[in-house]
C-alpha positions in Angstrom: 0.0 -0.1 0.0 1.5 3.5 -1.0 1.6 6.3 1.5 -1.2 8.3 -0.5 -3.7 5.1 0.0 -3.6 5.6 3.6 -5.9 7.6 5.4 -4.8 11.2 6.0 -4.5 10.9 9.5 -2.4 8.0 9.2 -0.2 9.9 6.5 0.2 12.8 9.1 1.2 10.4 11.9 3.8 9.0 9.8 5.1 12.3 8.8 5.0 13.4 12.5 6.9 10.3 13.5 9.6 10.8 10.7 10.1 14.5 11.9 10.8 13.1 15.6 13.1 10.3 14.2 14.8 13.0 12.1 15.2 15.4 15.0 12.9 18.0 13.4 11.0 17.7 16.6 13.3 16.6 19.6 12.3 13.8 21.8 10.7 15.1 24.8 10.1 18.5 23.4 6.5 19.6 23.0 5.1 19.5 19.5 3.6 22.7 18.0 0.0 23.5 18.9 -3.0 21.8 17.3 -3.6 25.0 15.4 -0.1 25.3 14.2 0.1 21.5 13.0 -3.3 21.7 11.5 -2.2 24.8 9.3 1.0 23.1 8.3 -0.8 19.9 7.1 -3.9 21.8 5.8 -6.2 19.9 7.8 -8.8 20.2 10.5 -8.0 19.6 14.0 -10.2 16.6 14.5 -7.8 14.8 11.6 -4.6 16.1 13.4 -6.0 14.5 16.9 -6.4 11.3 15.3 -3.0 11.4 14.1 -1.4 12.4 17.5 -3.6 9.7 19.1 -1.9 7.1 16.8 1.6 8.4 17.9 0.5 7.9 21.7 -0.4 4.0 21.2 
C-alpha cells in the first residue's frame, strides 16, 4: 500500500513520526500546537488529533 492510499490521519502520523526520528522535533520537546500543525498539514484539528492519538499508542 502506498502512502497516498492511507487515510490522511495515518499519513500525518507517519510524517510526524519521521520528523521526530529525524530530530525535526526533539524527543521530549512539545510539539507545535494543534492549530499550528493543522495549518502546516492543511487539515482540520479532528484529523490532527487522530494522527497524534496514533503516535501515543
